[in-house]
N, C-alpha and C positions, 0 to 999 in steps of 0.2 A: 522466526530466523529473523537475524541482524541483515540489516542492507546497507552497504558501505562503497557511496559513488565515489572516487577522486579523481583528480586532474582533467576535471568535466570543463566544457567546453561547446560553444552554440552548436547543433548537430551531431553532438556523441550518438554511439549506437546506441536504440534504446536498452535500458537495462533492464531486464526481465527475470523475475521469477515465479517458479510454479510451488502453491502453498496447498497440501493437504490439510482438511480439517477434519477430525473421526469424531462423531458420537460414541463414545466406548461406553456409555450409559445403558439403562437399562429404563429411561424414560423419555420422552422425547424433548428437545432441547431448543432456546433460542440462544445463538453466537451473537456477540457484539464483537466485531473487530476493529480495533485502531491504531493508529501509529505512535509511538511514545518514545521516550528517548531521544529525542531528537538533539542532535552535536551538530555543530556546524562550525565552518573557519568564520573571519572576522563577517566575511559578505556570505548572508545564508544563501545556500540554494535553494532553500524552498519558496524564496523569491521569483524562481527562474522556471524551476522545475514543475513536471506535472505527473502525476499518477492516475493509472487507469487500475480497476479491476475488473475481471471478468470474469463468469462464470463458469463452467463446462459446456455450454450452449453458446459461449460465444457475447451474453448478453453483458452488458458493462453495468454492474452495480456501482460503481463510484468514479467518477474522473473528477481531478480539480488538484489542489495545491497537498502536498504531503501531510503538513499538519493539521489539514483540515480530515484528514481519512476517517471515517466511521459510519461504516455499514452494521446492520442488524440482518441476520440468517434467520428466518421465524420457522419452528417446530421442525425441526434437523429429527429424524427419526431415528431411534437407536441401532448401531452398527453401522449410521450412514455414512459417507464420506463425501464429503465438498471437496472441490478441486476448482482453488479459485488461483488462476494468472495474473500477478502485479506489473504495469511495467510502466518506466521512468523514462522520459523523454524531457529534451530540453527544446522546446516549440522556437520558432523565430517569433520574439517578440516584436510588434512593430512600435516604434517611438521609445523603448528600453533601451539604454546602455547597458549592454552586457559584459561589457569587457572588463568590471572589475569581480566579475564571477568566475571568471576563468581561473581554471587550474584550482577553486575554490573546491572543498569537501562538505561531506553532508553523511552520517549515520543515522540509520532510527531503526526501530524494531516492531516487528508485528509483536502486539497485544488479543488477548484474546481472553473475553470474560463468556461464560454460560450463565442458563438459569433454568433450571429444569420444568418442566410443565407437568403437574399433577396428572392422575388417570382418573 
């Protein structure tokens, strides 16, 4: 999925994306999820935005800058689907002048690699 954030400003409504990752193969697999193809306006929103990835039990798997997003889900069983929720926020950053980032934009994609685990 592609995520687009436009006309950003401090305190924007959280941008939420629900993503399903399915193992449609016949072997267990490890899934590697990361952000790719970051495209931003002159002042990169990656400097001020945070992303949190949570699993279906609301466990936090990652929190930090979008460009740093990288998680591995291990041993996903055949025909199993994992539901992940991604939440992008613009927190109140103390001692940071966020005026140059207002009305900026950022887009990125979630990329997934998998590696089957032999039986």
